[in-house]
N, C-alpha and C positions, 0 to 999 in steps of 0.2 A: 657766521663770523660777526662778532660784536662791532658796534659803531666805533668804539674806542680803538679796536684793532685796525679797522679800516682807516681811521684817521691817522694812526701812527704809521701805517704803510704809506699812505699818501704823502705825509710829511717827509718820510725817509726818501721816497722817490723824488720828491721836489728838491730836497737838499742835494741829492746826487746829481740831478740834472742841472741845478744851478752852479755846482762846483766843477762840473765836467768841462773839458776843453771843447770849444765849438767845433762842429764837424766841418771838415775841409779836405781839399785835394792837395796832396804834396807829391813832389817829384824830386829825385836827386840821384847822385852817383853812389855806388857801393863797391868797395874793394873786398875781395875774398881770397883766403888762403885755404887750399885743400891739401892736407898733409898725408893722405892715404892712397894706397894702391890696392885694388881688389880685382878678382877675376876668377876664371875657371879654365876649362879645356875646350878647344875648338873641335867640332865633329864634322868630318867630311865623308859623305856616303861613297865617294869615289876615291879610294885610298891610293889609286895610281898617281894622283897628283902629289902624293907625299906630304899632305897637310894634316892628316889625322893626328891629333895629340898636340897640336900647337898651343902655346899659351894664349888664353883669351883674357884681355884686360877690359873691364867695364868702368874703371875709375883710375885716373892717373893723377899724380901730384901736380898741382898747378896754382898759379896766381891769376886773378882776373879782375877786370874793371867792368862794371855794368851800370845800367840805368834802370831804375824801378819807380813805380808809382804807388801811392798809398791813399786810401780814402777812409775817413773816420775822424774821431771815434763815434761809434754808435753806442753810447752809454759806457760800455766796458770792453768793446772790441773794435778792431780795425780790419780792413781788407787791404791786401798788398799783392801786387803782381809785377813781374819782371818784364821789361821791354826789350832789352838787348844785353849781351854779355860777350866780352872778348877774353879768351883764355890763352895763356902761355904756359906750356907744359915744361916741367923740369927735365924731362927726357928728350925735349926737342919738339918743335911743331907748335901750331896754334890753331884755334878754332874761333869762329864767331857764331853765336847762337842768337836767333831772332824770334821774338814773340812766342816764347814757350807757353803752352796751353795749361793754365793752372794758376796757383798762387797760394797765399798763406792767410790764415785767420790769426790775428794777434790779440791776445787777451791781457788786459791791464786794469789797474785800479782806476775807477772813474773820477779822478781828481786832477787838478791842474798843478801837480807837483813839478818843481824844476827838474828833479831827477825821478824818472818813472820806470819801474821795472815791468817787464812783460814776459809772457810765454807765447810761443807760436807753434802752429802745426799746419801742414799743407802738403802739396805735391804738384807735379807737372809732367806733361809730355813735351818732348822737344822735337817738333816737326821740321824745323829749318836750321841746319847746321852746316857751315862752310869752313873749309880750312885744310889742315894737314891730312896726309894720307892715312888710311886705317892700318897700314902695315908699318909698324914701328921698327922691326928688324926681321931677320930671316926666321925667327922662332916665335914671334909675337904678333897677334892680331888684336886690334882694338874694335870692340863692338860699337855699332852705331847707337846714338842716343835713344833711350827708351823711357820707361816709366820711373819716376823718382818720387819717393815719399820722405818726409822730413819732419823734425820737431826740434825745438831748442828754447833757449832763454836769452834775454837781452835787456838792455836798458837804454833809455833815451835821455838826453840832456838838452834842455831848452837854452840855446845860445841867445836868441832874441825871440820876440813873440811870433816871428815868421820863419825861424831857422832852428832845426833840431840836429844834433849830432847823435849817433847811436853806435853801439857795439853789441855783437851777438856771438854766441857759441851754439852751433848746431850739434846737439847731443845724440840725435838719432838719424840714421840714414838707411834707406832701403831702395836699392836700384835693381830693376829688371831690364835686361838688355837682350835684344835679338839681333842677329847680324848675319848677312851674307856679305863677307868682307870686301871683295873686289870683283868687278865684272870678269867673267871667264874662270874664276877660281871655283865657284860653286860651293856647296856645303851650307849648313845652317847651324847656328849655335844659339843657345839661350841660357842665361845664367842669372841668378839672383844673389845679390850681396847685401847683407845686413850688418850695420855697424852701430854699436852703442858706446858712446864715449866722445872723444874729440873728433867729430866728423869734419867740421869746417869752422872757420872764424871769419866773421864779417864786420865791417866798419864802414861808416859813410855819413852823409849829410842829406837832409831833406829840406826842401824849400816850399813854403806854403804858397800855392798859386791862387786858390779861390776858396771861398766859403759859401 
């Protein structure tokens, strides 16, 4: 590699680093609307219970409010993770999800633009969930939380040097759920649901805590 090329690369990297937003920790609330329902069929090895063939739901329509943390940018990407989320389902019932294992990588232009577009991808496992019964009605069983993969696009708007507003569309969703629905019922079910399109809509605000 020639000296001229090395110099140009060094200058380009220097310009990007000088124009990028300083790295910092942000935290804030997020609102979510999930407009989709997906699922499969419940399997019970003991059909004397009369449960074989019940509807199995892995995703229900809901609105939620959550709290998430974000750290970055590292030149052109950030790391994000959810802390807690409270869901209210349109079919009735509610859940609280705490400390899901996972998060997102957010890729963005390395500039301090007031309006900044980004793409993200990630996933999570949900080990702690509390709330409504997994039996929605006499013909429907809701699977316990499982593995979730996702990807989408969004944009952030700098309200002040320390406060950002954002909006996102999750365009890809893949959920794998396994469930033994209720004590004493028995049976086991596993289903995977993949969606490409309008999977979820998110909006919220993030506050800079520290750099």
